[in-house]
N, C-alpha and C positions, 0 to 999 in steps of 0.2 A: 431585466437582464444584467444589468452591474453590480446587483446584490449576487447573485449566482457565481460571478466570476471572484468574488472575495472567498469564497468557500469552495475551492476545487475539491476538496476530501467529501463533502457533502453530497454523494450521489450516490445512487443504489442501481445495481444492473444484476441479472440472473447469475452472468460469470461471475462477477465480482462476490457474489455471495456464495456461489460453489466454491472459490478460491479460499475464502475466509474460512468455509468450514471445513475445507481440506487441512488448513493450517490448525485449525481449532483440535482435529483428531490427532493430528501429528502430535501436537503439544501434549494432549491427553495422554498419548501412546508414549511418548519420551517419559513423562513425569508419572508413568504408571498410575494413572487415576481415572475413574468413569465419571467424574463430576465434570462440568464445566467450569474452566478458569474462570476466574473473576476478572471484571472489566481492569483492574489494576496489575493483575498478571498479564493480560494481554498486552496492556500497554508496555511494561516492562519487556515483553517478547519483542516488541516491535522496535525497542531503542538499538542503536548501534551499538558492536561490541565493545567500543573506546568508551560508552557511557555505562557500561553495565548490563546491557541487555543481550540478546541471542540473536539479532541482527535479523528476524525474518521480517520481509517486505510487506507493509500494509498495501494491499492492491489499490485499494479504493483511494489512496492519497498519490500513488505513484504512477498511475496509469495517463492521466492528462498531461502530467510534464513528459512523460517518457514519449507520448505522441508529438507535442509541440516542439523538443529540442530539435529533433530530427527535421521536422518541417522546416522550422526558421532557419537551420544551419544549410539545407538544400535550397532555401530562397535566397540566402545570402550568396552560397556558391553560384546559383544560376544569375543573380543581379551584378556582382560584385567581381566574380571571376575568383 
């Protein structure tokens, strides 16, 4: 279990796969190409604007923190006021 917590982004789910496919179709449409983008191009696309990317979110890496942060905040509000 401890090993799986080290790599939060290494999970697969049908919804994440669908979202990634939609992002890839959008990028192919924007770049006016019919070929899949290379892994390097996808990494650059997920970089923030300030780092030279286009700021698309990688849903597999954002899902667990997006769930945990509000959960932890709610627990703190409930226990500490």
